[in-house]
N, C-alpha and C positions, 0 to 999 in steps of 0.2 A: 324789842319788837321782833317777832319771828318773820322770816322772809315771805311766807305765803300771805300773812296779814298785810305786810307792807305792800305787796303786789296788788292785793284786792283794793287797797285804799289809794292807789296811785292817781286815779282820775280826780278824786276828791281833793287830794293834797296838792296836785300840780296844776289842775285845770279848773278848780273851784266848781266841780260838778255837783249839783244838787238834784232836786226832783220837783216835778209838778204833778199834782193830782189831775187826772183827766176827767174826773167826776165833778169836782167843785172848783178847780182852778188854783187851789192853794199851792204856793211854792215854798220849799223848805230846804234847809241845809243843817246838818248833813242829810243825805238821802235816806229814806226809810222805805220799808216794804209796804207799810200801811199808812194812809193819810191820817195825820193827827187830828184833823177837823171832822171829816165825814166817815172815817174808818173804812174806806174802800181800798182795794188793792190795785186800782187802775192808775199805776204810777209810771211816769216816763222821765228819763234823765233829762236834765237841762243844764247847760253851761252858763253860769253867770258871767257878766262882763268883767267883774273884779274891780269896779269903781264904786265909791260910796263916801260916807262921811263918818267921823267919829261921833258916836251916839253918847258914849260914856267911857271913862277910862280910870285906871288906877296905876300908880307907880309901885313896883315891887322892889323893896330894899333888902329883904331877907327871903330869897327864893329857896326852892328845894335844892338838894344836892346837885342834881343834874344841870341846873341853870346858874350855879354860883358864879361862874366866870362872866356871866352876862349882866349881873346886877350893878346898878339899878337899871330896870327896864320897864317899859310901859306895856300893859295888857289893856286892850280896848274892846268895847262892843262896837262893831262896825255895822251901820245900816247901809246895805247895798242899794244901788239905784233901783233895783227891782223890788225893794221893800223888805227883803229878808235881813234879819239881824244875825250876826255870828261873832264869836270872840276870837281875837287874834293878837299876837304880839306886834307892836309897832317897831319899825326899823328905819334906819337912815334919818333919824330925827333927834334933835336935842330935847331934853325933858322940858325945858322952858318954852318950847315951840308948840307943844301939844295943847290943844284946846278942843272943847266940844264944837262940832261943826267943821273941823278941819277936813278938807277934801283929801281922800286917800285912794290908792290903787294897790292891787295885789302884786306881790313880788315873791318869787320862789327863793327861799334862803335856807341855810342850815339851821335846823332846830336844835339838835344835840348829837352827841356821839355816844355809842354804846360801848364805852370803855376803849382801851387802846387798840384792841384787835377786832372790835365789833363794827357794825356798819355805821356810817354817818347818815343820819335821818334828815332829809330835806322836806320842806313843806311850805305852805303859804304863810306869809306875814304881810303886813300892809305898811306902805310908806307914803309920805306926803305926795300928792299928785304932782307930777312933773309937767309944767306948762311949756 
C-alpha cells in the first residue's frame, strides 16, 4: 500500500470512522461519498463505538501468501451496536471459543508487513469483549 493511501484511510482503520447520510439517516462502513440507499451526497463522518457481536464467521486454513504465518485464523462479520455490519479478523481468541453472538470489541493490531523493508500495516481487528 502506498503512503498517501495509507494516510487517507487512517481514520477508518484506527478509529472505525464510517458515515451517516444526513438525508435518510442510513449509517455505513466504510464511508462513501454517496449514500447507497437514497443516492444523496449529504454525508457526515461518524465514529462507531467499536462494540458488537459476531454475526457469522469462517476459519481460514489456507490463506493468501501475505497471511500464511497467521493461519489458521478467523474472519467474521461483525454487527456493531449501531446496526452496521463489517468484516474483520478476530484476534486474542481460540478457534474453539468463537461462536455466533460472541460479544466483541475493536482493537488495533498489525495486519501485515510489506516485505522486509516495507511498512507494517496496522488496522482494526476484533477481540472478545473484555469485562
